[in-house]
All heavy atoms as a GROMACS GRO file, in nm:
protein
  520
    1MET      N    1   0.084  -0.118   0.000
    1MET     CA    2   0.000   0.000   0.000
    1MET      C    3   0.088   0.125   0.000
    1MET      O    4   0.181   0.136   0.080
    1MET     CB    5  -0.088  -0.001   0.125
    1MET     CG    6  -0.180   0.116   0.132
    1MET     SD    7  -0.304   0.093   0.259
    1MET     CE    8  -0.243   0.201   0.383
    2LYS      N    9   0.061   0.217  -0.088
    2LYS     CA   10   0.138   0.340  -0.096
    2LYS      C   11   0.084   0.440   0.006
    2LYS      O   12  -0.036   0.464   0.015
    2LYS     CB   13   0.129   0.399  -0.237
    2LYS     CG   14   0.193   0.311  -0.342
    2LYS     CD   15   0.186   0.374  -0.478
    2LYS     CE   16   0.247   0.282  -0.581
    2LYS     NZ   17   0.243   0.336  -0.714
    3THR      N   18   0.175   0.499   0.082
    3THR     CA   19   0.134   0.596   0.183
    3THR      C   20   0.181   0.735   0.143
    3THR      O   21   0.269   0.750   0.058
    3THR     CB   22   0.195   0.560   0.320
    3THR    OG1   23   0.338   0.561   0.308
    3THR    CG2   24   0.150   0.424   0.367
    4SER      N   25   0.123   0.834   0.206
    4SER     CA   26   0.164   0.971   0.177
    4SER      C   27   0.290   1.003   0.256
    4SER      O   28   0.321   0.941   0.356
    4SER     CB   29   0.052   1.068   0.211
    4SER     OG   30   0.018   1.056   0.347
    5ASN      N   31   0.361   1.101   0.211
    5ASN     CA   32   0.488   1.141   0.270
    5ASN      C   33   0.466   1.265   0.355
    5ASN      O   34   0.413   1.365   0.308
    5ASN     CB   35   0.587   1.168   0.157
    5ASN     CG   36   0.727   1.193   0.207
    5ASN    OD1   37   0.746   1.241   0.317
    5ASN    ND2   38   0.823   1.160   0.125
    6GLY      N   39   0.511   1.261   0.480
    6GLY     CA   40   0.492   1.373   0.572
    6GLY      C   41   0.563   1.500   0.528
    6GLY      O   42   0.512   1.610   0.545
    7LEU      N   43   0.681   1.487   0.469
    7LEU     CA   44   0.754   1.605   0.422
    7LEU      C   45   0.682   1.671   0.305
    7LEU      O   46   0.681   1.793   0.294
    7LEU     CB   47   0.896   1.569   0.383
    7LEU     CG   48   0.993   1.543   0.498
    7LEU    CD1   49   1.129   1.500   0.445
    7LEU    CD2   50   1.007   1.667   0.584
    8SER      N   51   0.623   1.591   0.218
    8SER     CA   52   0.546   1.649   0.107
    8SER      C   53   0.427   1.726   0.157
    8SER      O   54   0.397   1.836   0.109
    8SER     CB   55   0.499   1.538   0.012
    8SER     OG   56   0.607   1.478  -0.052
    9ILE      N   57   0.358   1.671   0.257
    9ILE     CA   58   0.243   1.739   0.314
    9ILE      C   59   0.286   1.868   0.382
    9ILE      O   60   0.225   1.974   0.364
    9ILE     CB   61   0.168   1.646   0.412
    9ILE    CG1   62   0.110   1.526   0.337
    9ILE    CG2   63   0.060   1.722   0.487
    9ILE    CD1   64   0.057   1.417   0.427
   10ALA      N   65   0.393   1.861   0.461
   10ALA     CA   66   0.442   1.981   0.530
   10ALA      C   67   0.487   2.087   0.430
   10ALA      O   68   0.457   2.206   0.448
   10ALA     CB   69   0.558   1.943   0.622
   11GLY      N   70   0.556   2.047   0.325
   11GLY     CA   71   0.600   2.142   0.223
   11GLY      C   72   0.483   2.208   0.153
   11GLY      O   73   0.484   2.328   0.126
   12PHE      N   74   0.380   2.130   0.125
   12PHE     CA   75   0.260   2.185   0.060
   12PHE      C   76   0.193   2.287   0.151
   12PHE      O   77   0.157   2.396   0.107
   12PHE     CB   78   0.163   2.073   0.025
   12PHE     CG   79   0.032   2.121  -0.030
   12PHE    CD1   80   0.024   2.168  -0.160
   12PHE    CD2   81  -0.082   2.121   0.048
   12PHE    CE1   82  -0.096   2.213  -0.212
   12PHE    CE2   83  -0.202   2.166  -0.002
   12PHE     CZ   84  -0.209   2.212  -0.133
   13VAL      N   85   0.178   2.254   0.279
   13VAL     CA   86   0.112   2.344   0.373
   13VAL      C   87   0.193   2.472   0.392
   13VAL      O   88   0.136   2.583   0.391
   13VAL     CB   89   0.089   2.272   0.508
   13VAL    CG1   90   0.043   2.370   0.615
   13VAL    CG2   91  -0.012   2.160   0.492
   14VAL      N   92   0.324   2.461   0.405
   14VAL     CA   93   0.408   2.580   0.422
   14VAL      C   94   0.406   2.665   0.295
   14VAL      O   95   0.398   2.789   0.302
   14VAL     CB   96   0.551   2.540   0.461
   14VAL    CG1   97   0.644   2.661   0.459
   14VAL    CG2   98   0.553   2.475   0.598
   15SER      N   99   0.412   2.602   0.179
   15SER     CA  100   0.407   2.678   0.053
   15SER      C  101   0.273   2.748   0.037
   15SER      O  102   0.268   2.864  -0.006
   15SER     CB  103   0.429   2.585  -0.066
   15SER     OG  104   0.560   2.537  -0.068
   16LEU      N  105   0.166   2.680   0.073
   16LEU     CA  106   0.033   2.743   0.065
   16LEU      C  107   0.023   2.858   0.164
   16LEU      O  108  -0.031   2.964   0.131
   16LEU     CB  109  -0.075   2.638   0.092
   16LEU     CG  110  -0.218   2.678   0.068
   16LEU    CD1  111  -0.239   2.715  -0.078
   16LEU    CD2  112  -0.312   2.565   0.107
   17GLY      N  113   0.076   2.839   0.283
   17GLY     CA  114   0.076   2.946   0.382
   17GLY      C  115   0.160   3.065   0.339
   17GLY      O  116   0.130   3.179   0.374
   18SER      N  117   0.264   3.040   0.262
   18SER     CA  118   0.351   3.149   0.217
   18SER      C  119   0.279   3.244   0.122
   18SER      O  120   0.317   3.361   0.111
   18SER     CB  121   0.477   3.094   0.151
   18SER     OG  122   0.447   3.038   0.025
   19LEU      N  123   0.176   3.194   0.055
   19LEU     CA  124   0.099   3.283  -0.033
   19LEU      C  125   0.026   3.389   0.049
   19LEU      O  126   0.004   3.500   0.003
   19LEU     CB  127  -0.002   3.203  -0.115
   19LEU     CG  128   0.054   3.115  -0.225
   19LEU    CD1  129  -0.059   3.039  -0.294
   19LEU    CD2  130   0.131   3.196  -0.326
   20PHE      N  131  -0.011   3.354   0.172
   20PHE     CA  132  -0.086   3.446   0.256
   20PHE      C  133   0.004   3.525   0.352
   20PHE      O  134  -0.027   3.638   0.386
   20PHE     CB  135  -0.193   3.370   0.336
   20PHE     CG  136  -0.289   3.298   0.248
   20PHE    CD1  137  -0.286   3.160   0.237
   20PHE    CD2  138  -0.383   3.368   0.173
   20PHE    CE1  139  -0.375   3.093   0.155
   20PHE    CE2  140  -0.471   3.302   0.090
   20PHE     CZ  141  -0.467   3.165   0.081
   21LEU      N  142   0.114   3.466   0.396
   21LEU     CA  143   0.202   3.531   0.494
   21LEU      C  144   0.311   3.614   0.429
   21LEU      O  145   0.344   3.721   0.477
   21LEU     CB  146   0.265   3.426   0.586
   21LEU     CG  147   0.169   3.348   0.674
   21LEU    CD1  148   0.247   3.246   0.755
   21LEU    CD2  149   0.093   3.440   0.766
   22GLY      N  150   0.370   3.561   0.325
   22GLY     CA  151   0.479   3.633   0.259
   22GLY      C  152   0.610   3.617   0.334
   22GLY      O  153   0.688   3.527   0.304
   23LEU      N  154   0.635   3.701   0.432
   23LEU     CA  155   0.758   3.702   0.512
   23LEU      C  156   0.882   3.713   0.425
   23LEU      O  157   0.986   3.654   0.452
   23LEU     CB  158   0.767   3.579   0.604
   23LEU     CG  159   0.657   3.567   0.709
   23LEU    CD1  160   0.675   3.438   0.787
   23LEU    CD2  161   0.655   3.686   0.802
   24TRP      N  162   0.873   3.789   0.319
   24TRP     CA  163   0.982   3.820   0.228
   24TRP      C  164   1.049   3.696   0.170
   24TRP      O  165   1.169   3.691   0.151
   24TRP     CB  166   1.083   3.910   0.296
   24TRP     CG  167   1.021   4.038   0.337
   24TRP    CD1  168   0.987   4.074   0.464
   24TRP    CD2  169   0.981   4.145   0.254
   24TRP    NE1  170   0.928   4.198   0.464
   24TRP    CE2  171   0.923   4.243   0.336
   24TRP    CE3  172   0.986   4.168   0.117
   24TRP    CZ2  173   0.873   4.362   0.285
   24TRP    CZ3  174   0.936   4.287   0.068
   24TRP    CH2  175   0.880   4.382   0.151
   25GLY      N  176   0.971   3.595   0.145
   25GLY     CA  177   1.020   3.478   0.074
   25GLY      C  178   1.082   3.370   0.162
   25GLY      O  179   1.119   3.265   0.112
   26LEU      N  180   1.093   3.394   0.292
   26LEU     CA  181   1.153   3.294   0.379
   26LEU      C  182   1.068   3.167   0.385
   26LEU      O  183   1.121   3.056   0.374
   26LEU     CB  184   1.170   3.351   0.520
   26LEU     CG  185   1.235   3.259   0.622
   26LEU    CD1  186   1.376   3.225   0.578
   26LEU    CD2  187   1.235   3.323   0.759
   27THR      N  188   0.939   3.182   0.399
   27THR     CA  189   0.852   3.065   0.405
   27THR      C  190   0.846   2.994   0.270
   27THR      O  191   0.826   2.872   0.266
   27THR     CB  192   0.710   3.102   0.449
   27THR    OG1  193   0.661   3.207   0.365
   27THR    CG2  194   0.708   3.149   0.593
   28VAL      N  195   0.865   3.068   0.163
   28VAL     CA  196   0.866   3.007   0.030
   28VAL      C  197   0.985   2.911   0.018
   28VAL      O  198   0.970   2.799  -0.030
   28VAL     CB  199   0.873   3.115  -0.080
   28VAL    CG1  200   0.898   3.054  -0.215
   28VAL    CG2  201   0.746   3.197  -0.081
   29LEU      N  202   1.100   2.956   0.064
   29LEU     CA  203   1.220   2.871   0.056
   29LEU      C  204   1.203   2.744   0.139
   29LEU      O  205   1.239   2.635   0.094
   29LEU     CB  206   1.342   2.949   0.105
   29LEU     CG  207   1.386   3.066   0.020
   29LEU    CD1  208   1.500   3.141   0.088
   29LEU    CD2  209   1.428   3.019  -0.117
   30VAL      N  210   1.147   2.757   0.258
   30VAL     CA  211   1.126   2.641   0.344
   30VAL      C  212   1.025   2.546   0.279
   30VAL      O  213   1.045   2.424   0.276
   30VAL     CB  214   1.078   2.684   0.484
   30VAL    CG1  215   1.037   2.564   0.568
   30VAL    CG2  216   1.185   2.765   0.554
   31GLY      N  217   0.916   2.600   0.224
   31GLY     CA  218   0.814   2.518   0.161
   31GLY      C  219   0.865   2.443   0.040
   31GLY      O  220   0.836   2.324   0.023
   32VAL      N  221   0.941   2.511  -0.044
   32VAL     CA  222   0.996   2.445  -0.163
   32VAL      C  223   1.097   2.339  -0.124
   32VAL      O  224   1.098   2.229  -0.181
   32VAL     CB  225   1.057   2.550  -0.259
   32VAL    CG1  226   1.136   2.482  -0.370
   32VAL    CG2  227   0.949   2.638  -0.319
   33ALA      N  228   1.180   2.368  -0.024
   33ALA     CA  229   1.279   2.269   0.020
   33ALA      C  230   1.211   2.145   0.077
   33ALA      O  231   1.248   2.032   0.043
   33ALA     CB  232   1.372   2.332   0.123
   34LEU      N  233   1.112   2.164   0.163
   34LEU     CA  234   1.040   2.049   0.220
   34LEU      C  235   0.970   1.969   0.111
   34LEU      O  236   0.973   1.845   0.112
   34LEU     CB  237   0.938   2.096   0.324
   34LEU     CG  238   0.992   2.142   0.459
   34LEU    CD1  239   0.879   2.200   0.542
   34LEU    CD2  240   1.059   2.029   0.531
   35SER      N  241   0.908   2.038   0.018
   35SER     CA  242   0.837   1.971  -0.090
   35SER      C  243   0.932   1.892  -0.179
   35SER      O  244   0.901   1.780  -0.221
   35SER     CB  245   0.759   2.072  -0.174
   35SER     OG  246   0.659   2.134  -0.099
   36ALA      N  247   1.047   1.951  -0.209
   36ALA     CA  248   1.144   1.884  -0.295
   36ALA      C  249   1.200   1.758  -0.229
   36ALA      O  250   1.210   1.652  -0.292
   36ALA     CB  251   1.257   1.979  -0.332
   37VAL      N  252   1.233   1.768  -0.101
   37VAL     CA  253   1.286   1.652  -0.030
   37VAL      C  254   1.178   1.545  -0.016
   37VAL      O  255   1.203   1.426  -0.037
   37VAL     CB  256   1.342   1.693   0.108
   37VAL    CG1  257   1.376   1.571   0.192
   37VAL    CG2  258   1.463   1.782   0.092
   38GLY      N  259   1.056   1.587   0.018
   38GLY     CA  260   0.945   1.493   0.030
   38GLY      C  261   0.913   1.424  -0.101
   38GLY      O  262   0.887   1.304  -0.105
   39ARG      N  263   0.916   1.500  -0.210
   39ARG     CA  264   0.888   1.442  -0.342
   39ARG      C  265   0.998   1.343  -0.380
   39ARG      O  266   0.971   1.236  -0.433
   39ARG     CB  267   0.877   1.551  -0.447
   39ARG     CG  268   0.833   1.497  -0.582
   39ARG     CD  269   0.822   1.608  -0.686
   39ARG     NE  270   0.764   1.557  -0.809
   39ARG     CZ  271   0.827   1.475  -0.894
   39ARG    NH1  272   0.948   1.431  -0.867
   39ARG    NH2  273   0.768   1.434  -1.004
   40SER      N  274   1.123   1.378  -0.350
   40SER     CA  275   1.234   1.288  -0.380
   40SER      C  276   1.221   1.157  -0.302
   40SER      O  277   1.243   1.049  -0.358
   40SER     CB  278   1.366   1.357  -0.344
   40SER     OG  279   1.474   1.270  -0.359
   41GLN      N  280   1.185   1.167  -0.175
   41GLN     CA  281   1.165   1.046  -0.096
   41GLN      C  282   1.049   0.963  -0.149
   41GLN      O  283   1.056   0.839  -0.151
   41GLN     CB  284   1.139   1.082   0.051
   41GLN     CG  285   1.261   1.131   0.123
   41GLN     CD  286   1.230   1.167   0.267
   41GLN    OE1  287   1.116   1.165   0.311
   41GLN    NE2  288   1.334   1.204   0.340
   42ALA      N  289   0.943   1.030  -0.193
   42ALA     CA  290   0.827   0.958  -0.246
   42ALA      C  291   0.862   0.886  -0.376
   42ALA      O  292   0.819   0.773  -0.399
   42ALA     CB  293   0.711   1.054  -0.269
   43VAL      N  294   0.942   0.949  -0.460
   43VAL     CA  295   0.984   0.886  -0.585
   43VAL      C  296   1.068   0.763  -0.554
   43VAL      O  297   1.050   0.657  -0.616
   43VAL     CB  298   1.062   0.986  -0.674
   43VAL    CG1  299   1.133   0.915  -0.787
   43VAL    CG2  300   0.968   1.092  -0.729
   44ASN      N  301   1.159   0.775  -0.459
   44ASN     CA  302   1.247   0.663  -0.425
   44ASN      C  303   1.172   0.545  -0.364
   44ASN      O  304   1.210   0.430  -0.383
   44ASN     CB  305   1.358   0.708  -0.330
   44ASN     CG  306   1.458   0.798  -0.398
   44ASN    OD1  307   1.472   0.797  -0.519
   44ASN    ND2  308   1.527   0.878  -0.319
   45SER      N  309   1.065   0.576  -0.288
   45SER     CA  310   0.990   0.469  -0.223
   45SER      C  311   0.869   0.424  -0.304
   45SER      O  312   0.796   0.334  -0.261
   45SER     CB  313   0.946   0.514  -0.084
   45SER     OG  314   0.851   0.617  -0.093
   46GLY      N  315   0.843   0.487  -0.416
   46GLY     CA  316   0.728   0.450  -0.500
   46GLY      C  317   0.597   0.506  -0.447
   46GLY      O  318   0.491   0.455  -0.480
   47GLY      N  319   0.605   0.611  -0.367
   47GLY     CA  320   0.484   0.671  -0.309
   47GLY      C  321   0.423   0.777  -0.399
   47GLY      O  322   0.463   0.796  -0.514
   48LYS      N  323   0.327   0.846  -0.344
   48LYS     CA  324   0.256   0.952  -0.418
   48LYS      C  325   0.341   1.079  -0.418
   48LYS      O  326   0.398   1.118  -0.317
   48LYS     CB  327   0.122   0.979  -0.352
   48LYS     CG  328   0.030   0.859  -0.351
   48LYS     CD  329  -0.098   0.891  -0.278
   48LYS     CE  330  -0.188   0.769  -0.273
   48LYS     NZ  331  -0.311   0.796  -0.200
   49THR      N  332   0.345   1.147  -0.533
   49THR     CA  333   0.427   1.267  -0.547
   49THR      C  334   0.344   1.393  -0.572
   49THR      O  335   0.401   1.500  -0.589
   49THR     CB  336   0.526   1.251  -0.663
   49THR    OG1  337   0.453   1.230  -0.784
   49THR    CG2  338   0.622   1.136  -0.640
   50GLY      N  339   0.213   1.382  -0.571
   50GLY     CA  340   0.128   1.494  -0.607
   50GLY      C  341   0.142   1.615  -0.516
   50GLY      O  342   0.155   1.728  -0.563
   51LEU      N  343   0.140   1.594  -0.385
   51LEU     CA  344   0.151   1.707  -0.293
   51LEU      C  345   0.290   1.770  -0.296
   51LEU      O  346   0.303   1.891  -0.281
   51LEU     CB  347   0.116   1.665  -0.150
   51LEU     CG  348  -0.032   1.651  -0.120
   51LEU    CD1  349  -0.052   1.601   0.023
   51LEU    CD2  350  -0.104   1.781  -0.140
   52GLY      N  351   0.392   1.688  -0.318
   52GLY     CA  352   0.526   1.744  -0.331
   52GLY      C  353   0.539   1.833  -0.453
   52GLY      O  354   0.594   1.942  -0.446
   53THR      N  355   0.484   1.786  -0.563
   53THR     CA  356   0.486   1.866  -0.686
   53THR      C  357   0.404   1.994  -0.669
   53THR      O  358   0.448   2.102  -0.709
   53THR     CB  359   0.432   1.784  -0.804
   53THR    OG1  360   0.508   1.664  -0.816
   53THR    CG2  361   0.438   1.862  -0.933
   54ALA      N  362   0.287   1.982  -0.609
   54ALA     CA  363   0.202   2.099  -0.586
   54ALA      C  364   0.271   2.199  -0.494
   54ALA      O  365   0.263   2.320  -0.516
   54ALA     CB  366   0.068   2.056  -0.528
   55GLY      N  367   0.340   2.150  -0.392
   55GLY     CA  368   0.412   2.238  -0.301
   55GLY      C  369   0.523   2.314  -0.371
   55GLY      O  370   0.545   2.433  -0.345
   56ILE      N  371   0.593   2.247  -0.462
   56ILE     CA  372   0.699   2.313  -0.538
   56ILE      C  373   0.641   2.420  -0.629
   56ILE      O  374   0.690   2.533  -0.635
   56ILE     CB  375   0.780   2.210  -0.619
   56ILE    CG1  376   0.858   2.119  -0.524
   56ILE    CG2  377   0.874   2.279  -0.717
   56ILE    CD1  378   0.922   1.999  -0.590
   57VAL      N  379   0.533   2.388  -0.700
   57VAL     CA  380   0.471   2.483  -0.792
   57VAL      C  381   0.416   2.603  -0.716
   57VAL      O  382   0.438   2.719  -0.754
   57VAL     CB  383   0.361   2.414  -0.876
   57VAL    CG1  384   0.280   2.515  -0.953
   57VAL    CG2  385   0.422   2.311  -0.969
   58ILE      N  386   0.344   2.579  -0.607
   58ILE     CA  387   0.288   2.689  -0.528
   58ILE      C  388   0.400   2.773  -0.468
   58ILE      O  389   0.390   2.896  -0.462
   58ILE     CB  390   0.194   2.635  -0.419
   58ILE    CG1  391   0.068   2.579  -0.483
   58ILE    CG2  392   0.158   2.744  -0.319
   58ILE    CD1  393  -0.024   2.507  -0.387
   59GLY      N  394   0.508   2.709  -0.426
   59GLY     CA  395   0.622   2.783  -0.372
   59GLY      C  396   0.686   2.873  -0.476
   59GLY      O  397   0.723   2.986  -0.446
   60ILE      N  398   0.699   2.824  -0.598
   60ILE     CA  399   0.756   2.907  -0.705
   60ILE      C  400   0.664   3.024  -0.736
   60ILE      O  401   0.710   3.138  -0.754
   60ILE     CB  402   0.784   2.821  -0.830
   60ILE    CG1  403   0.898   2.724  -0.801
   60ILE    CG2  404   0.815   2.908  -0.951
   60ILE    CD1  405   0.920   2.620  -0.907
   61ILE      N  406   0.534   2.999  -0.740
   61ILE     CA  407   0.438   3.109  -0.762
   61ILE      C  408   0.448   3.211  -0.649
   61ILE      O  409   0.448   3.332  -0.673
   61ILE     CB  410   0.295   3.052  -0.776
   61ILE    CG1  411   0.282   2.974  -0.905
   61ILE    CG2  412   0.192   3.164  -0.769
   61ILE    CD1  413   0.154   2.894  -0.917
   62GLY      N  414   0.460   3.163  -0.525
   62GLY     CA  415   0.474   3.253  -0.411
   62GLY      C  416   0.602   3.335  -0.418
   62GLY      O  417   0.603   3.452  -0.382
   63ALA      N  418   0.712   3.274  -0.464
   63ALA     CA  419   0.838   3.346  -0.476
   63ALA      C  420   0.829   3.455  -0.582
   63ALA      O  421   0.875   3.568  -0.560
   63ALA     CB  422   0.951   3.248  -0.511
   64VAL      N  423   0.768   3.423  -0.695
   64VAL     CA  424   0.752   3.524  -0.801
   64VAL      C  425   0.665   3.639  -0.751
   64VAL      O  426   0.698   3.757  -0.770
   64VAL     CB  427   0.692   3.459  -0.928
   64VAL    CG1  428   0.650   3.564  -1.028
   64VAL    CG2  429   0.791   3.362  -0.989
   65TYR      N  430   0.556   3.606  -0.682
   65TYR     CA  431   0.468   3.709  -0.626
   65TYR      C  432   0.543   3.796  -0.526
   65TYR      O  433   0.530   3.918  -0.527
   65TYR     CB  434   0.346   3.643  -0.560
   65TYR     CG  435   0.255   3.740  -0.492
   65TYR    CD1  436   0.171   3.823  -0.565
   65TYR    CD2  437   0.252   3.750  -0.353
   65TYR    CE1  438   0.087   3.912  -0.503
   65TYR    CE2  439   0.169   3.839  -0.290
   65TYR     CZ  440   0.086   3.920  -0.365
   65TYR     OH  441   0.005   4.009  -0.301
   66CYS      N  442   0.623   3.734  -0.442
   66CYS     CA  443   0.700   3.807  -0.342
   66CYS      C  444   0.798   3.904  -0.408
   66CYS      O  445   0.810   4.019  -0.368
   66CYS     CB  446   0.774   3.708  -0.252
   66CYS     SG  447   0.874   3.786  -0.125
   67TRP      N  448   0.867   3.857  -0.511
   67TRP     CA  449   0.963   3.944  -0.579
   67TRP      C  450   0.893   4.058  -0.654
   67TRP      O  451   0.944   4.170  -0.656
   67TRP     CB  452   1.049   3.862  -0.675
   67TRP     CG  453   1.157   3.790  -0.601
   67TRP    CD1  454   1.160   3.657  -0.570
   67TRP    CD2  455   1.274   3.845  -0.544
   67TRP    NE1  456   1.271   3.629  -0.498
   67TRP    CE2  457   1.345   3.742  -0.480
   67TRP    CE3  458   1.326   3.974  -0.540
   67TRP    CZ2  459   1.464   3.763  -0.414
   67TRP    CZ3  460   1.447   3.995  -0.474
   67TRP    CH2  461   1.515   3.891  -0.412
   68ILE      N  462   0.779   4.032  -0.712
   68ILE     CA  463   0.704   4.138  -0.779
   68ILE      C  464   0.661   4.244  -0.680
   68ILE      O  465   0.674   4.364  -0.704
   68ILE     CB  466   0.584   4.080  -0.856
   68ILE    CG1  467   0.632   4.000  -0.977
   68ILE    CG2  468   0.488   4.191  -0.899
   68ILE    CD1  469   0.522   3.924  -1.048
   69MET      N  470   0.610   4.201  -0.564
   69MET     CA  471   0.568   4.296  -0.462
   69MET      C  472   0.688   4.376  -0.406
   69MET      O  473   0.676   4.495  -0.380
   69MET     CB  474   0.498   4.224  -0.347
   69MET     CG  475   0.361   4.170  -0.383
   69MET     SD  476   0.248   4.304  -0.422
   69MET     CE  477   0.211   4.266  -0.592
   70LEU      N  478   0.802   4.311  -0.395
   70LEU     CA  479   0.922   4.380  -0.348
   70LEU      C  480   0.967   4.485  -0.450
   70LEU      O  481   1.002   4.597  -0.412
   70LEU     CB  482   1.034   4.279  -0.323
   70LEU     CG  483   1.165   4.334  -0.268
   70LEU    CD1  484   1.141   4.397  -0.131
   70LEU    CD2  485   1.269   4.224  -0.260
   71ILE      N  486   0.964   4.451  -0.577
   71ILE     CA  487   1.002   4.546  -0.682
   71ILE      C  488   0.906   4.665  -0.684
   71ILE      O  489   0.947   4.780  -0.696
   71ILE     CB  490   1.009   4.476  -0.818
   71ILE    CG1  491   1.129   4.381  -0.820
   71ILE    CG2  492   1.017   4.577  -0.933
   71ILE    CD1  493   1.134   4.288  -0.939
   72ILE      N  494   0.776   4.637  -0.670
   72ILE     CA  495   0.677   4.745  -0.668
   72ILE      C  496   0.698   4.834  -0.546
   72ILE      O  497   0.691   4.958  -0.556
   72ILE     CB  498   0.534   4.687  -0.671
   72ILE    CG1  499   0.507   4.625  -0.808
   72ILE    CG2  500   0.430   4.793  -0.637
   72ILE    CD1  501   0.377   4.549  -0.817
   73ALA      N  502   0.727   4.774  -0.431
   73ALA     CA  503   0.746   4.852  -0.310
   73ALA      C  504   0.871   4.940  -0.318
   73ALA      O  505   0.873   5.050  -0.260
   73ALA     CB  506   0.758   4.759  -0.189
   74LEU      N  507   0.973   4.895  -0.386
   74LEU     CA  508   1.096   4.972  -0.397
   74LEU      C  509   1.093   5.076  -0.509
   74LEU      O  510   1.182   5.160  -0.518
   74LEU     CB  511   1.215   4.878  -0.417
   74LEU     CG  512   1.247   4.788  -0.298
   74LEU    CD1  513   1.360   4.693  -0.333
   74LEU    CD2  514   1.278   4.869  -0.173
   75SER      N  515   0.993   5.069  -0.593
   75SER     CA  516   0.985   5.163  -0.706
   75SER      C  517   0.932   5.297  -0.664
   75SER      O  518   0.863   5.318  -0.574
   75SER     CB  519   0.895   5.108  -0.814
   75SER     OG  520   0.948   4.990  -0.867
   0.00000   0.00000   0.00000
């Protein structure tokens, strides 16, 4: 039976939270790192990779949003 990976879930939650919190990209880095490690572990063990992938994508979107807001604020 394939189980879900705790790091993938944590990375997804942190990446999703980073969209609302921001914190100048710090939470984005943590979310993407957790998601990437969790996804890697899931691939190696034959588990589900969906939440890890979603966490990485949401984290990248959050990083781009953070940088756009920073550029606007400094302009």
